[in-house]
Each structure stands twice: as structure tokens, then as C-alpha cells.
C-alpha positions as CSV (number, residue, x, y, z in Angstrom):
1,X,0.0,0.0,0.0
2,X,2.6,2.6,1.1
3,X,5.1,1.5,-1.5
4,X,2.6,1.8,-4.4
5,X,1.8,5.4,-3.2
6,X,5.5,6.1,-2.8
7,X,6.3,4.9,-6.3
8,X,3.5,6.9,-7.8
9,X,4.6,10.1,-6.0
10,X,8.2,9.5,-7.0
11,X,7.2,9.1,-10.6
12,X,5.2,12.3,-10.4
13,X,8.2,14.1,-9.1
14,X,10.3,12.7,-11.9
15,X,7.7,13.9,-14.4
16,X,7.9,17.5,-13.3
17,X,11.5,17.5,-14.6
18,X,10.5,16.4,-18.1
19,X,9.9,18.8,-21.0
20,X,6.6,17.1,-21.9
21,X,5.3,17.7,-18.3
22,X,6.4,21.3,-18.5
23,X,4.4,21.8,-21.7
24,X,1.4,20.1,-20.2
25,X,1.5,22.6,-17.3
26,X,1.7,25.6,-19.7
27,X,0.0,28.7,-18.6
28,X,-3.0,30.3,-20.3
29,X,-0.7,31.9,-23.0
30,X,0.9,28.6,-23.8
31,X,4.2,29.4,-22.1
32,X,5.6,26.3,-20.4
33,X,6.1,26.5,-16.7
34,X,9.4,24.7,-16.1
35,X,10.5,23.1,-12.9
36,X,12.5,26.2,-12.0
37,X,9.4,28.4,-12.1
38,X,7.7,29.3,-8.8
39,X,4.9,27.0,-9.8
40,X,7.3,24.1,-10.6
41,X,9.3,24.7,-7.4
42,X,6.1,24.6,-5.4
43,X,5.1,21.3,-7.0
44,X,8.5,19.8,-6.2
45,X,8.3,20.9,-2.6
46,X,4.8,19.4,-2.4
47,X,5.9,16.1,-3.9
48,X,8.9,15.9,-1.6
49,X,6.6,16.5,1.4
50,X,4.4,13.6,0.3
51,X,7.4,11.3,-0.3
52,X,8.8,12.2,3.2
53,X,5.4,11.4,4.8
54,X,5.2,8.1,3.0
55,X,8.8,7.1,3.9
56,X,8.0,7.9,7.6
57,X,4.8,5.9,7.4
58,X,6.7,2.9,6.0
59,X,9.4,3.2,8.7
60,X,6.7,3.3,11.4
61,X,5.2,0.1,9.9
62,X,8.4,-1.6,10.7
63,X,9.9,-1.9,7.2
64,X,7.4,-4.6,6.2
65,X,7.0,-3.3,2.7
66,X,10.5,-2.1,2.0
67,X,14.0,-2.7,3.4
68,X,15.7,0.0,5.5
69,X,18.5,0.6,3.0
70,X,16.0,1.5,0.2
71,X,14.1,3.8,2.5
72,X,17.3,5.6,3.5
73,X,18.2,6.1,-0.2
74,X,14.8,7.5,-1.0
75,X,14.9,9.8,2.0
76,X,18.5,10.9,1.1
77,X,17.5,11.7,-2.5
78,X,14.4,13.5,-1.3
79,X,16.6,15.7,0.9
80,X,19.0,16.4,-2.0
81,X,16.1,17.6,-4.1
82,X,14.9,19.8,-1.4
83,X,18.4,21.3,-0.8
84,X,18.6,21.9,-4.6
85,X,15.2,23.7,-4.5
86,X,16.4,25.8,-1.5
87,X,19.5,26.8,-3.4
88,X,17.5,27.7,-6.5
89,X,15.2,29.9,-4.3
90,X,18.1,31.5,-2.5
91,X,19.9,32.5,-5.7
């Protein structure tokens, strides 16, 4: 259950970084909103929050659905994305 949701949310985050997804999210004038736009950054932060919540829920469940090493890798990558977003916003 949690792993399915985690995989879907991770895929959603990956899709934000694709050109096709940016075009799909174009504004009313047809201008693509890239991941570096305020809208894109907000979506990334939201996805990272959901991923973090799911990782915590899986950890609380006692790693029944996923091994500890995989969870730590997911959490680590999630933090890297958030640090990157923070750097982008600070610049």
C-alpha cells in the first residue's frame, strides 16, 4: 500500500522535470512552466513532502513493505532535491 503510493509520487516528481510535463503545465498563454518556475518549485516541494510522509509511514510500519536501505536512499535523494530547490530559491 505505502510502496505503491511512494512509487506513484516519486514518478510524479520525476515527471515534473521532463519537458513534456512542463508543456502540459503551460499557462494560459501557452508558455511552459518549467520546474524552475515558482509553480514548478512549489510542485517539487509538495511532492517531496508527500514522499517524506510516505517514507515515515513505511518506517513506522516496521519496514514490512520495504527494506531499510532502500528507505534511507529514498529519503536521502528527497533531501538532495529539497536542498537543490532551496539553493534555487536563495539564488
